[in-house]
C-alpha positions as CSV (number, residue, x, y, z in Angstrom):
1,M,9.1,6.5,29.7
2,D,8.3,4.5,32.4
3,R,6.0,1.9,31.4
4,G,7.7,-1.8,31.6
5,Q,8.7,-3.2,28.2
6,E,6.5,-6.4,28.8
7,E,3.8,-3.8,28.8
8,M,4.4,-2.0,25.7
9,Q,2.6,-5.0,23.6
10,F,-0.4,-4.1,25.0
11,L,-0.7,-0.9,23.5
12,E,-3.0,-0.1,21.0
13,L,-4.0,3.0,19.4
14,F,-5.4,5.4,22.1
15,G,-2.7,4.0,24.3
16,I,0.7,5.1,22.0
17,F,-1.2,8.5,21.4
18,K,-0.9,8.6,25.0
19,E,2.1,7.3,26.1
20,S,3.4,9.6,23.2
21,Y,2.0,12.6,25.0
22,K,3.0,11.5,28.1
23,I,6.7,11.6,26.7
24,I,6.2,15.2,25.5
25,S,4.8,16.9,28.2
26,S,7.6,15.1,30.7
27,W,10.1,16.7,28.6
28,R,8.7,19.3,27.6
29,K,11.5,21.6,27.5
30,L,13.7,19.8,25.7
31,F,11.2,18.3,23.0
32,T,10.6,22.2,22.3
33,K,14.5,23.1,21.5
34,I,14.4,20.3,19.4
35,T,11.0,21.4,17.7
36,L,12.3,25.3,17.0
37,A,15.9,24.3,16.6
38,L,15.0,21.6,13.8
39,I,11.4,20.0,13.2
40,L,10.0,24.7,12.8
41,P,12.3,25.0,10.0
42,L,11.7,21.8,8.4
43,S,7.8,23.1,8.9
44,F,8.5,26.8,7.6
45,I,10.8,25.2,3.9
46,Y,7.5,23.3,3.4
47,L,5.1,25.5,3.6
48,V,7.3,28.1,1.8
49,H,7.1,25.5,-0.8
50,V,4.0,25.2,-1.3
51,E,3.7,29.0,-1.3
52,V,6.2,29.0,-4.0
53,S,5.2,26.2,-5.8
54,S,2.1,27.6,-5.9
55,L,3.6,30.9,-7.3
56,F,5.3,29.3,-10.2
57,S,2.7,27.5,-11.5
58,S,0.3,30.2,-12.1
59,K,3.2,31.9,-13.6
60,L,3.9,29.2,-16.1
61,Q,-0.3,29.1,-16.6
62,L,0.0,32.8,-17.5
63,D,2.9,32.7,-20.0
64,R,1.3,30.1,-21.6
65,I,-1.9,32.2,-21.9
66,R,0.3,35.0,-23.5
67,S,2.1,33.4,-25.6
68,N,-0.4,32.5,-27.9
69,T,-1.1,36.3,-28.8
70,A,1.2,38.4,-31.3
71,E,2.1,40.7,-28.6
72,Y,4.3,38.0,-26.8
73,E,6.9,36.4,-29.5
74,N,9.5,35.3,-27.3
75,T,7.2,34.1,-24.3
76,S,7.8,30.8,-24.9
77,N,11.6,31.6,-23.6
78,L,10.1,33.3,-21.0
79,I,8.5,30.2,-20.1
80,S,11.9,27.9,-20.9
81,H,13.5,30.0,-18.1
82,E,10.9,29.8,-15.5
83,A,10.8,26.1,-15.8
84,L,14.3,26.5,-15.0
85,Y,14.0,28.5,-12.1
86,F,10.8,26.4,-10.6
87,L,13.5,23.1,-11.3
88,L,16.1,24.8,-9.4
89,F,13.8,25.9,-6.7
90,N,13.0,22.0,-6.4
91,F,15.9,20.6,-6.3
92,A,16.9,23.6,-3.4
93,Y,13.7,22.6,-1.8
94,F,14.1,18.9,-1.2
95,T,18.1,19.2,-0.6
96,M,16.7,21.3,2.6
97,F,13.8,19.2,3.8
98,Y,16.0,16.0,3.0
99,I,18.8,17.2,5.6
100,F,16.3,18.8,8.0
101,S,14.1,15.8,8.1
102,L,17.5,13.5,8.8
103,L,18.2,15.7,11.6
104,S,14.5,15.8,12.7
105,T,14.1,12.0,13.3
106,A,17.8,11.4,14.4
107,A,16.9,13.8,17.3
108,V,13.5,12.5,18.3
109,V,14.7,8.5,17.7
110,Y,17.9,9.3,20.2
111,T,16.2,11.3,22.7
112,I,13.5,8.8,23.4
113,A,16.4,6.0,23.5
114,C,18.3,8.4,25.9
115,I,14.7,8.5,27.9
116,Y,14.0,4.7,27.9
117,T,17.6,4.1,29.0
118,A,17.8,6.8,31.6
119,R,20.3,8.4,30.5
120,E,21.3,11.9,31.5
121,I,20.7,13.9,28.3
122,T,20.6,17.7,27.0
123,F,20.2,19.6,24.0
124,K,23.8,20.4,23.4
125,T,24.4,16.7,23.6
126,I,21.2,16.0,21.0
127,I,22.7,18.6,18.7
128,S,26.7,16.7,18.9
129,V,24.9,13.2,18.6
130,V,22.9,13.8,15.5
131,P,25.4,14.7,13.0
132,K,26.7,11.3,14.0
133,V,23.2,9.5,14.1
134,W,21.9,10.8,10.8
135,K,24.3,8.9,8.5
136,R,23.0,5.6,9.3
137,L,19.5,7.1,8.4
138,I,20.8,8.5,5.3
139,V,21.7,4.6,4.3
140,I,17.9,3.9,5.3
141,F,16.3,6.2,3.0
142,L,18.9,5.7,0.0
143,S,17.7,2.0,1.1
144,I,14.0,2.4,0.5
145,F,14.6,4.9,-2.2
146,V,16.3,1.6,-4.0
147,A,13.7,-0.2,-3.1
148,I,10.8,2.2,-4.1
149,F,12.2,3.1,-7.2
150,L,12.8,-0.8,-7.9
151,Y,9.1,-2.0,-7.2
152,L,7.8,1.0,-9.8
153,V,9.6,-0.1,-12.3
154,V,8.7,-4.3,-11.7
155,A,4.8,-3.0,-11.0
156,A,3.9,-0.2,-12.5
157,P,4.5,-1.6,-15.9
158,V,2.4,-4.2,-15.2
159,L,-0.5,-2.1,-13.5
160,I,-0.3,-0.1,-17.2
161,I,0.0,-3.2,-19.5
162,W,-3.4,-4.7,-17.5
163,A,-5.0,-0.9,-18.1
164,V,-4.3,-1.3,-21.4
165,V,-5.7,-4.4,-21.9
166,L,-8.9,-3.8,-20.2
167,V,-10.0,-0.4,-21.2
168,G,-11.1,-1.7,-24.9
169,Q,-13.6,-4.5,-22.2
170,M,-14.7,-2.2,-19.6
171,D,-17.2,-4.6,-18.2
172,V,-17.9,-4.8,-14.8
173,M,-15.3,-8.1,-14.3
174,G,-13.1,-5.7,-15.7
175,G,-13.1,-2.9,-13.9
176,A,-13.1,-4.9,-10.5
177,V,-9.7,-6.4,-11.8
178,L,-8.5,-3.2,-12.3
179,A,-9.6,-1.9,-9.0
180,V,-8.1,-4.7,-7.7
181,L,-4.4,-4.2,-9.3
182,V,-4.7,-0.5,-8.3
183,V,-5.7,-1.6,-4.5
184,S,-2.7,-3.9,-4.6
185,F,-0.3,-1.2,-6.1
186,T,-1.2,1.3,-3.7
187,A,-0.7,-1.3,-0.8
188,G,2.5,-2.0,-1.8
189,L,3.2,1.4,-1.8
190,F,2.3,1.8,1.7
191,Y,3.6,-1.0,2.6
192,L,6.8,0.4,2.1
193,A,6.1,3.2,3.8
194,T,5.4,1.7,7.1
195,I,8.6,-0.6,7.1
196,R,10.6,2.8,6.0
197,Q,9.2,4.7,9.4
198,L,10.4,1.7,11.8
199,A,13.7,1.3,9.7
200,T,14.8,4.5,11.0
201,S,14.5,3.5,14.5
202,V,16.0,0.1,13.8
203,S,18.8,1.9,12.5
204,V,19.5,4.1,15.4
205,L,19.0,1.6,18.1
206,E,20.2,-1.3,16.3
207,E,23.5,-3.1,14.5
208,A,21.4,-3.4,11.5
209,Y,21.2,-0.3,8.7
210,G,20.3,-0.6,4.6
211,F,19.0,-3.2,3.4
212,A,18.9,-5.0,6.6
213,A,17.4,-2.7,8.6
214,M,14.6,-3.2,6.4
215,V,14.3,-6.5,6.6
216,K,14.4,-6.5,10.4
217,S,11.7,-3.6,10.4
218,E,9.3,-6.1,8.3
219,N,9.7,-8.4,10.7
220,L,8.8,-6.7,13.7
221,I,6.0,-5.0,11.7
222,K,4.3,-9.0,11.4
223,G,1.3,-8.6,13.5
224,K,1.5,-4.7,14.0
225,L,0.4,-3.7,10.9
226,G,-2.9,-2.8,11.1
227,L,-1.7,-0.6,14.3
228,E,0.3,1.4,11.0
229,I,-2.1,1.2,9.1
230,A,-4.6,2.7,11.8
231,L,-2.3,5.1,12.5
232,F,-1.0,6.4,8.8
233,F,-5.1,6.8,8.5
234,I,-5.0,9.2,11.3
235,L,-1.8,11.6,11.0
236,Q,-1.7,11.9,7.3
237,P,-5.1,13.1,6.7
238,A,-4.0,15.6,9.5
239,M,-1.5,17.0,8.0
240,G,-3.0,17.1,4.6
241,L,-6.1,19.1,6.0
242,N,-3.3,21.3,7.6
243,H,-2.0,21.4,3.9
244,M,-5.0,22.3,2.6
245,A,-6.3,24.9,5.1
246,F,-2.8,27.0,4.2
247,K,-3.0,26.9,0.8
248,R,-7.2,28.1,0.8
249,L,-6.0,30.9,4.0
250,V,-3.1,31.8,3.0
251,V,-1.8,30.9,-0.9
252,E,-5.2,31.8,-1.9
253,G,-6.3,33.7,0.4
254,A,-5.2,37.5,-1.2
255,S,-9.4,38.6,-0.2
256,M,-8.8,38.1,3.7
257,G,-5.6,40.6,3.8
258,M,-1.8,40.8,4.0
259,A,-2.4,40.6,8.2
260,N,-4.9,38.2,8.6
261,R,-3.0,35.4,6.3
262,F,-0.1,36.3,8.3
263,V,-1.9,34.6,11.1
264,F,-3.6,32.2,9.5
265,A,0.4,31.0,8.5
266,I,2.0,31.2,12.1
267,I,-0.9,29.0,12.8
268,C,-0.6,26.7,10.1
269,L,3.4,26.5,10.9
270,L,2.8,26.2,14.4
271,L,0.5,23.4,13.7
272,L,2.8,21.2,11.4
273,S,5.5,21.5,13.2
274,T,3.3,20.1,16.7
275,M,1.9,17.3,14.4
276,S,5.9,16.6,12.8
277,L,6.9,16.0,16.6
278,F,4.2,13.8,17.5
279,R,4.2,11.8,14.6
280,L,8.3,11.4,15.0
281,V,8.0,10.0,18.4
282,I,4.9,7.7,18.0
283,E,7.2,6.2,15.3
284,T,9.9,5.4,17.9
285,V,6.9,3.8,20.1
286,I,6.2,1.9,17.9
287,Y,9.4,0.6,17.4
288,F,9.1,-0.4,20.9
289,V,5.5,-1.7,21.1
290,C,6.8,-4.2,18.1
291,K,10.1,-5.5,20.2
292,S,8.0,-6.0,22.7
293,Y,5.1,-7.9,20.9
294,H,7.8,-9.8,19.5
295,H,8.9,-10.5,23.0
296,E,12.2,-9.3,22.1
297,N,13.6,-8.0,25.2
298,I,16.3,-4.6,24.4
299,D,18.3,-4.7,27.9
300,K,18.6,-1.0,29.1
301,T,22.4,-1.3,29.6
302,P,24.0,-2.8,26.7
303,L,21.2,-0.2,24.4
304,S,22.7,2.6,27.1
305,D,26.5,1.7,26.0
306,H,25.0,1.8,22.2
307,L,24.4,5.2,22.4
308,E,27.0,6.3,23.9
309,V,29.2,5.3,21.4
310,Y,28.0,8.0,19.2
311,L,29.1,10.4,21.6
312,Q,32.9,9.2,21.5
313,G,33.5,10.4,17.8
314,E,33.7,6.8,15.3
315,Y,31.0,4.4,15.3
316,A,31.8,1.1,16.1
317,P,28.3,-1.1,16.0
318,L,27.2,-3.2,19.1
319,K,26.7,-6.6,17.7
320,A,23.1,-7.3,18.1
321,K,23.9,-9.9,21.0
322,D,24.5,-7.3,23.1
323,V,21.5,-5.0,22.0
324,Q,18.7,-7.3,21.8
325,L,20.0,-9.7,24.8
326,F,17.7,-12.3,25.0
327,H,13.9,-13.5,23.6
328,V,11.6,-13.3,26.2
């Protein structure tokens, strides 16, 4: 990450992709180990969930059809058992997915910060630090969950009430109002998601965490929201296409043969892991871009000391004046 901090503010869409690729290619071995240890299992868990969820859904649907016949009088019990197993499977999935997601995020953010400060870093160091870094990420993820929950509690009833009111008079004006409300509701969720992405870097690299990191993230994202939106509409559809390909070629591809399905599954797994790595690197690069855009200089020496604290056992956060030394 040899680009000067003042230059970072001028990075646009293509520049961020180029900078992220440069970081990964320059530290290829290190990021390969991170991917194999954390991101690949995360991607594997996600794809297994897609496969198993499809099997459960098909089984439950088949049982419901059979329950209408006299031959399967006790099928309701079977359905309830299947539903319970599916619920337990989802609980295990979300637990494992949440853990590996936090670990992967912590590893990538910490690694790029070390690269930025020219610290000597090894995979062994990252693995020893990640459990300490991810504790701060747990707080920010829980804060985002609370924020989204409160948003849904307030905004969803308003949207439903307006929809019920407008159903009886669905003229052009009523349809336009409902469309605006739906778009506004969706935009609010998207805005919280973008804040969450930047807040993860803030939690690791600065004193603030939890709701304070969200406020800091909201301030940093001002002026660069359009860039975040553009990146979202590039990265998310790419992930979605990979999901669709896996479902079509592997989950629903019984006619292709087991060997072909296995090959496609490996390809989808590798593509998803690569895209996930790039997404995490890009989100961290955006943090430095936003800091540069707002002329908030991060002095490398205090930041390096800040990262060193994670290696010393108990976490003792630096003061904001140490990490964010001054406004240029």
